[in-house]
C-alpha positions, 0 to 999 in steps of 0.5 A: 472555393469550399471554404468561401462557400462554407463561410457564406453558408454560416453567415446566411444561417446567422453565425457571427464572430464572438466578441465576448471573453471567457470571463463574460460567458462564465459570469452570464452562466453563473448568474442565470443558474443562481437566479433560476434556482431561486425561481424554481423554489418560488414557483414550486411553493404554490404551483405543483407538477407539470405546470410548475415545470412549464413556467420555470422553462419560460423564466429560463428563457428570460434568464438567458436574456437578462444575464447574457444580454443585460444591456439589451432592450429585450432584457430590461425590467419593463420588457421582462415584467410587462412582456411576461404578465401581458402575455400571461394575461392574454393567454389566460383570456384565450383559454377562458373565453375562446372555444377549445382547439389547437389554434388557441395556443397559436392565437395566444402567441400571436396576440401577445406579440402584438400587445407587447410591441404596442406596450413597448415591452417585447420579450420573446419568452412572453410568447412561451408564457402565453402558450403555457397559459393555454396548454399548461394543464389543470393547475393553470386552468383552476388558477385563472387570472391569478396565474398572472400574479403568481407565479408569473409576476412574482417570478419576473420580479425575482429574476429582475431583483437577482439580475440587479444584485448579481450584475451590480457586482461587475462594473461593466454589467450595470442593470438595468441599463439606466444605471450605466454611467458612460457618457456619449459625445456627438460622433463627428459628421453624424447627428442623433437625428440621423440615427433616428431617421436610419432606424425608422427607414429600416422599420424593424425591431432592433435589440439595442438602446439608442444611447448604446448605438451612439456609443458604439459609433463614437468608439468606432470613430475613435478607432478609425482616427488612429495614425494613418499609414505611410510608406514605412508601414507597407510590406510585401505580402501584407494585407490592407483594407480601405475601411469603407462600409458595405459593398465598397469594402475591400482588402488588398495584398501587396505582392511587390513594392518599388520604393520611392527613389530620387526623381522616381515615385514609388509603386506597388503591385497588389491583388484584391483578396476580399470584397469589391473587385475580389480576384483582381490585380493592380498597379498603383503609385505608392501615394495613391495606394496610401490614400486608398488604404486605411490600415493594415489587417490580418486574417484569423479564423473569425474574420479580418482584424485591424493591426494596431501599429502602435500596440505593444508586442503581443497585442498587435491586433484588434477587430476591424 
């Protein structure tokens, strides 16, 4: 009970299983480090003291997106350059034209969000840049709108150039996303127009390119079309999933198998260990259970995983 409660609490807080390798994590960290060393040097050439530190912090947030999520919508060049410069310009405008007060910084952030969304360049660090323009001290006040060109625009270009050079060293990290060479084919039963409709109905910003979404569905469909189960794939105490989406998904554990014999159909006993009907038990003909089951699964620390029946030894499990 405590473990189940803890798992629900983690999901409520936004914790999710990690799909990236150790190599990918180290590459992201190295790229961000190298780019920020360059940004730090460029910024301190012309902006001294506290103002330089604030700006470097905002660009650090951009580096996280560009190097840790190079294929994300929020990480693309227009999002970085447009989001940073538009937010900086709006922040400076608030500083110059608005009467002083603690509310000015909040207005700068809120206004920059609206402008970035209308300009299709939403970039979260831009909100920090807008606040920096208001609170960054005398150096930014004296620079006025030139602060938008230097260091904000220049630093943004430096990060983009560094990301293009660094990510270009790795075939799977093409940046910007327009350089990616994967080919998307139509997912059976689902048309691109269906995705457009679904995204519009959700009415919220999604940090994924449309073609990437289609590619994910294509790969998922290929995974789902693997060889189906037969009676030889059923084992007592093993777990099986119906592979359905949403609230209809469930996992059953076989507790007893009575194999098919001449003149008598096979039967299985099972208990439902996860998902719809959790905690229940049942008896079914083997043929009925095989129609229900999509694949065998196993439980690990980061969730339920599909077991690939045809994988070599030592590589038997993939995420379900």
